[in-house]
N, C-alpha and C positions, 0 to 999 in steps of 0.2 A: 804885910810883909812879915816875915819869919824875925820874932825878936829875941828868941831867946838863945843860947850860948851854940855854938857852931861845932860838931864833933866830928873827928875823919873815921869815914865810916872804916877805912882798911883795918882798924885798931879794935876794932866793935867785935866780941866772939860771936860766931856766926851769923854774922850779919844782922841787920836789920833790915827792915821794910821800910820803902822811902817812898810817899804818897805826894805828886805832885799835881796842882791843880791848872790846868789849862785850857785856854779858850779855845773852842770848838774850830774855829778857823786854822788854828794855828798846827793842828793835827793831820797827817798825810792819812789817804784814805788806805784801808786794810788791803793785802791780796785778797783774790777769791779764794773761800774756803774748799779743801780739797777732802776727797772720801777717806773714813777713818782709818780704812783698810790700806790703803798703801801709802808711802810716805812719798812727798812731792819730787823727791828728788830721781826715785822709780817709775814714776808715772809716765805710760805711752801713749800715743794716740790710738785707741781701739777701734774706730769707727770704719776704716778701710781694711782691718787686718778679721773682722767679724764677716762685714761682706764678701771676703775672698774666701772667707771657710765656709760659707754656707753655699758661695757657687759652685765650689768644689765639690759639698757633697752631693750639691743637686745634681750633677754631671757623672757622678759615680753613679749615684741609685737611678737615673737614665738607663746607663751604659747595661746596668745590673739586668735591670729589666727587661732589656732587648736581649739581652745575652739570655735570658729564662724563656724568652718566647722562641726566640731562634733554636733553641736545643730542641724544644715541645715539638716544634715542627717538623724536627729533622727524624725526632722519635716515633712519628705518628706517619710520617712518608716513607711506603714501601719500595721495592724496586717497580718497575713498570709493569711487570707480570704480577708480582703480589698484587699490586695495587687495580690492575685488572681482573683477578681474581674473586676480590673484596667485592669490587663493585659487581660483577657479575654475579655474586651467591648475595647480595646484599639486597638487589637488582628484583633477582627471582623470588627472594621471599616473600619481599613488599610486594609482587603480583600477584603471587600465587597466596599470600596469607590475607592480604589485607584489601589489593584490589580486586574485591565482588563486583565483577561485573560494572567496571569503570570504561569509560572510552577506550583506557590503553591495553592494549593488549600484550600476551608475552609473545617476547620474541623467538623467533623458531631456533636461535642456536641456543639458547638456554633450556627450552624443553626438550633436546634434542642431547645434550650434554644431562640433563635429569635423567634419561630414558637410557644411557650407554649407547649413544645414537639407534635410540629404538631399535634397540637387540632382541633378537629373541625371546632370549632366557629370561628377559622381561616383560613377556607377556603375559598379562592375568586374564584375557577373556577375547573370543570374536563373537563378529555380530555381520548380520548382512550388509551394512554401511561401514565397519569402524573394526580395528582393532587397539586393545585397552593393554597398556602398558603401566609397569608399575614405576614411578619415578622417584626418587631421591633428593629432597634440597639439601643445600650448603649445610644450613642448621640439622641436619638427621632426619625432619621429618618425611613421611611419605607421600604420595600425591597418583591419584590414575589420571593418565593421560592419555584420552581417548584421540585417535588419530583415523579421520576416516579414510578408507580406502581409497587409494590414486584414482584407479577407474572412477568408482562413482562420485568424487569430489569433480570430474570434469562435467557430470552430467546435472540437467538443472534439476533431478529430483536432488540428488546428493549433495546439491548449493542450497536448496532449500529446506533440506532437513539440517543442516547445519544451521543455518540461519534462524529457522525455529526454534533448536533446541537453543540456540543464546537467546533470543528475545524471550522466551516463554521463563527460563529459569532464573533470568536476570530480575525477572518482579517477584520470586518465591522466597519465600523466608517461612521456614516452618521445620519441626524436629524431625519430622517423618519424611521429608524428603530432601532427597541428595544435593549436597548444597555445589554450585558452578563455582569455581574459584576464581578462573580467568581462561581465556580462549588466544586462539592465534590465528591469524589469515596472513600467509606470506604465499605469495601468487599461489600455485593449486593446492597447497597446504590450507587442511582444516583440521585445528585441532581444537581439542576441549578439555580443559582442568579440572578436577573433582576432587571433594575429598576420600579420602584411601579408607575402603570398608574391609577390616581384619579378616570377618570372617564371611565376607567373600557372597554369593548370592543362595538366596533360600533353597532354590530349587536340590541344590547338593548337599542337604539334611533331609530333604522330604524326599525325594525319589532316588538317591545313592546306594549303591549295593554296598555298603558297609556299614552292616547295623550299629556298629558304635556313632559313626555320622549323626545317624538317623537319632540314637539315643541324647544324644546331646540337647537336642530340643524337647525337652519335659514337656510334660501338659502345661506347666504353669508358663514355660517360656511361649508355648506354643498359642497362646491365648495372647497374651502379652504380643508376639506380632500381629495377629490379629485384629487386635485393637488398635494398633499402632499404624496397620496400612488402610484401615478405615479412618481413622484422622486427617490422613495425610489425603486423601479420596476425599472429605468432606472438606478438607481446606479448599481444596482447587476449586469445588465446587461450590463454594461458598464468598469467593472474591468477584471484586465488582465486577468484573470482566471475567465470566466464569470459564476454568480451563476443562477441557474433554482430556483425558489423558490419552485414550482410543486404543493404548496397546498393553494393558494391563495384565501381567503372566507373572506368574513365578518367578522366573528367572530374570523380574525386571526390580524383586524385592531385593534388597542388599542388608546385611548386615555390619552391624558395627561392634566396637571390642565387647559393648555391653548386651549386645543382642537385639539392639533394638531396631527395627525395621525403617528401610528408608527406600522409597519409592524413586528409582531410576528410572534412565533413558524417554526424556521430552522430546526428541525427534520428531515424532507423529503427533503432537500433543497440536489441539485446535482449540485457541478463542471462541466462546461461543457466544454472540452477541445475538442474531437474530436467523441467520442462516443455517438448517438443521439436514440441510445434504451437503455433500463432500466428493466433489469428483476423484480424490485421489483414494482410494479402496486399501485401509489398512486391514488386513486379518491375520492373526493368531491362532491356532488349530484350537479349538476346544473353548475358546476364551471370549470367542465373537457373538453377542448379542444377534438374536434370530433377524431383528427388525434391519439391522444394518446389513446384514447380508441378502436382504430382499433385494429386489430392484430397483425401490426407490429409496435404498440407501440413508434411511432416515438415522441423523446422528445426533444423539442427545444427550442429558447429562446420565441418562436410565440406562447406558449402553457401558457406560462404567460401573455402574452396581453390577450388572450381571457379571463383567470379568470378575468383580470383587467377589462376588456367591461361589463362582467357579475357585477362586484362590483360596479362600475359608475352608469348602471341602476336603480340598488337595491338601492343605494343613492337616485337616483333621483326620484324615483315611491316611497320607502317606501313596495317594494312588493319584497317575497322571489323569488328566479326563483325554488327553487325547487319544491318548493309550487304552482307555478303558473307557470305551463309550457307556458302558452301564454304570460309570459310576454315580451323577443324577439322580439312577434307575436305584441303586443300592441305599442311597444317601436316603430316598424317601420309603423308602420298606423299612429301613432300620428305624427311622422318628416314627413313621406311622402305627408301628408295630410294638414300640419303647425298646427295642433290642438296638440302641448306640451301641454298645460297648462293641456289635460284631462291626460296625462300619471303625473305629478305632485304629491307627497305625496299632501292628502289633508289635513292633520295635520296639514301642515305647510301655512301659509298665502302667498295668492298671489303674485307672483314676479312682482315690477313693468317693464314696457316694457324694460331697459336695461338691466337688470337682465334675464328677460325671454329671451334676445338673446344670452345670456350667456350660458344659461342651454340650448338650443336647439342646439348647437354648440357642446355641453357635450354628447349630447343623439344621434348626429350625429356621433363625435368620437366612444363613446361606439358602435355605431352599425358597423363603421370599423374594432374595434377591435376583435368583433365577429364573423368574416366573416368564412364561411367555409373552405375554402383553406389559410393556415399558410402564402401564397403568397401577400393575398390579405389583409392581416393586416399589419398597420403601425410599423414601431419599437417603442420602447418607448420613444427614445429620442423624435422623432418625433411628440410622444404624447404629451410629455411634451410641444415642441414647440406652440403644437396645443392650446393648455390649455392656453398657458400663453400668446397667441396673438392673437388676436379679428383680427386682418388687414393678417393673412394668409389664405389663400384658401385651402378649404378640398372637398377634394374630394368626388362624392357621392357613400355610400355603397351598395350593392347590396340587395337585400332582404334575409332576413337571413335563413337559410333551418333549416327546425323545422321537426328532426327525432325523431324514437320513442326512446325513453329513458331506455334505457335497463342497465343502469349503476346497479351496486350491489357497492356499496360505502365502503371504507377498515372503515371508522371513520363514516359513516352515524346514525348508533342508537344512538351511544355517544355523538354525535355533536347535534341533533336536538332536542334528550330529554333535552337538555339546551338552545338551541336557541328558543324552544317552550314557556320558562317560560316567564312571563312577567316582571321579574325584581325584582317583592316584596320579595324575597327570599331572601338574601344574597347568600347564598350557591349555589344557581342556575344561577347566570350566568357566562357566557361560554367566560372565560379569558384564555389566554394562553394555545390554546389547541393545540393538537399533535395529 
């Protein structure tokens, strides 16, 4: 108990602290503590507010994303006409660029559009079975569209030629072979789509009447063309199922932007397994091996070797074997007497001694390739080796046998009409012949 004097606190200056000691049981429990940031009188329930705000933000975010998606789709969605054009353009590009002989054929309507409805002004070549048009893809690239002539495509021969070319070309991949990009079978239509060769066919430059065109193929380029053709044929002969081209000739050698040769026209090609005869006789004047002209019609890889030898000497001399039956004789005399300069195309400047030596070896290889007996001709793999190495020894050839030319070539008339053109008319170029 308090025993001191009692004071009236009201009269004490600045007051005075008074401490009371009470039992815990006499005290009331204190109210729950509030966060110090807000006074108790301004505090309101926050849980419902936060939930409502979060829901509103979520709804607005979803609505915004939906709006962005819808606007992007509207921007990408052109009119029906534009959509059709873009679809067609994309499909054509995919078919022609990426559909390298898949099971999907190019629609006829797309190829018709690419060639200007197969316009006469787009014709770049004619042959016994077809006409070749220059085609333009929506992305600006060019292709060669080979359309079989309607009359021939109705016959068994024309239909078989088409399927042969598709079947053979679909399996070939080589830098010196023309690449088949796509094809079309639509009713009676048969169309093949190839990569475009800017410099067209070899015969324009070695047989043309314009000396400026002939001079474009200098000796370095001619040697590279000879080597390229040899590599392409060697590739065909080296496949697991050997391919005999059967119709090698200068008009079937095409040149790309860099003058690289590409062998074209596989409509007459044959997969060689066991049978060495073929009832379908394919002959081109001046290029056909003698054993294939015989009654037995022996068809072997060496038939292509013979044709290659003719092409080689045509490239060197600038003379057509069909128009100059004495070409083989001239080549033999020039080589045997060491006067190769007399055989060279006069439209091209005389080569340097080192280059002349290579040309002399080429003539010797060409003479070996046209030997009368197939057994005396080298394999194309050996030809490639000899052309690419001046250190390899080359055996001496026998004098060519010049027999009577009794050939009645199947395609000679169509081929000659285009080959004799000087190259001044665009539609006269013999490109992609069949």
